[in-house]
C-alpha positions as CSV (number, residue, x, y, z in Angstrom):
1,X,82.2,70.9,63.9
2,X,80.6,74.1,62.9
3,X,83.6,75.4,61.7
4,X,83.6,71.7,59.8
5,X,80.2,72.3,58.6
6,X,80.8,76.0,57.7
7,X,83.8,74.4,55.1
8,X,81.7,72.1,53.7
9,X,79.0,74.8,52.7
10,X,81.9,76.8,51.1
11,X,82.7,74.0,48.6
12,X,80.0,74.1,45.8
13,X,80.4,78.0,45.8
14,X,84.7,77.9,45.8
15,X,84.6,75.1,43.0
16,X,82.4,77.3,40.9
17,X,84.6,80.3,41.4
18,X,87.5,78.3,40.4
19,X,85.7,77.0,37.3
20,X,84.6,80.8,36.3
21,X,87.9,81.9,36.8
22,X,89.8,79.2,35.5
23,X,91.7,81.4,32.8
24,X,92.6,84.5,35.0
25,X,96.2,84.6,35.4
26,X,95.9,85.8,39.0
27,X,93.8,83.1,40.3
28,X,95.6,81.7,43.4
29,X,95.1,80.0,46.7
30,X,95.6,83.5,48.3
31,X,92.9,84.8,46.2
32,X,90.7,82.3,46.9
33,X,91.4,82.6,50.7
34,X,91.0,86.1,50.6
35,X,87.6,85.6,48.5
36,X,86.1,83.0,51.0
37,X,87.8,84.1,54.3
38,X,89.8,81.1,54.5
39,X,93.7,80.9,55.3
40,X,95.7,79.9,52.0
41,X,96.5,76.4,54.4
42,X,92.7,75.9,54.8
43,X,91.6,76.3,51.0
44,X,94.6,74.1,49.8
45,X,93.7,71.3,52.8
46,X,89.8,71.6,51.4
47,X,91.1,71.3,47.7
48,X,93.0,68.5,48.3
49,X,90.5,66.5,50.2
50,X,87.3,67.5,48.2
51,X,89.2,67.1,44.5
52,X,91.9,64.3,45.2
53,X,94.4,66.8,43.7
54,X,96.0,70.0,44.8
55,X,94.7,73.2,43.7
56,X,97.5,73.9,41.2
57,X,97.3,70.7,39.4
58,X,93.5,71.1,38.9
59,X,94.1,74.5,37.8
60,X,96.6,73.3,35.2
61,X,94.4,70.3,34.0
62,X,91.6,72.7,33.5
63,X,93.8,75.2,31.5
64,X,95.5,72.6,29.6
65,X,92.0,71.1,28.6
66,X,90.8,74.5,27.2
67,X,93.9,75.1,25.3
68,X,93.8,72.0,23.7
69,X,90.4,72.4,22.3
70,X,91.4,75.8,21.0
71,X,94.6,74.5,19.4
72,X,92.9,71.5,18.0
73,X,90.4,73.5,16.3
74,X,93.1,75.5,14.4
75,X,90.9,78.4,15.5
76,X,93.6,80.3,17.5
77,X,97.5,80.5,17.7
78,X,99.7,79.1,20.1
79,X,100.3,82.6,21.9
80,X,96.8,83.5,21.9
81,X,96.0,80.4,23.3
82,X,98.5,80.7,26.2
83,X,97.0,84.1,27.1
84,X,93.4,83.0,26.6
85,X,94.0,80.5,29.2
86,X,95.7,82.4,32.0
87,X,99.5,82.3,31.0
88,X,101.6,85.9,30.8
89,X,103.6,84.4,27.6
90,X,103.7,81.5,25.4
91,X,107.0,80.2,26.8
92,X,105.6,79.8,30.3
93,X,102.5,77.8,28.7
94,X,104.7,75.4,26.4
95,X,106.8,74.6,29.6
96,X,103.6,73.8,31.6
97,X,102.3,71.8,28.7
98,X,105.4,70.0,28.2
99,X,105.3,69.0,32.0
100,X,101.6,68.2,31.6
101,X,101.7,66.1,28.8
102,X,105.1,64.9,28.7
103,X,105.6,66.0,24.7
104,X,105.8,69.8,23.2
105,X,103.0,71.8,21.9
106,X,103.7,70.5,18.3
107,X,104.0,66.9,18.9
108,X,100.8,66.8,20.7
109,X,98.9,68.1,17.9
110,X,100.8,66.4,15.4
111,X,99.8,63.0,17.1
112,X,96.1,64.2,17.5
113,X,95.8,65.0,13.7
114,X,96.8,61.5,12.8
């Protein structure tokens, strides 16, 4: 019971850390485990139980939301948006974007501007 209670107490700081480091390309379950002195498995299970989705889906969702805000405001290039939200290159970003939204970046933006 004490172990479970200890995990519950870590949730707010763990989620806050993820939100603050959402754009860090090195953010991972291992990074979180190391930082919060938990196993990768424990972090993964905790995240799924608390958020209802797995860590990587949460991370992807947050990054895509940020990127869309940047791109819709036309204040940044696609490559710059990709780097700004934690992708090393725009190819990886475009692939992740298409998997997440089901359309290419250009198609998504074209539909949004109608």
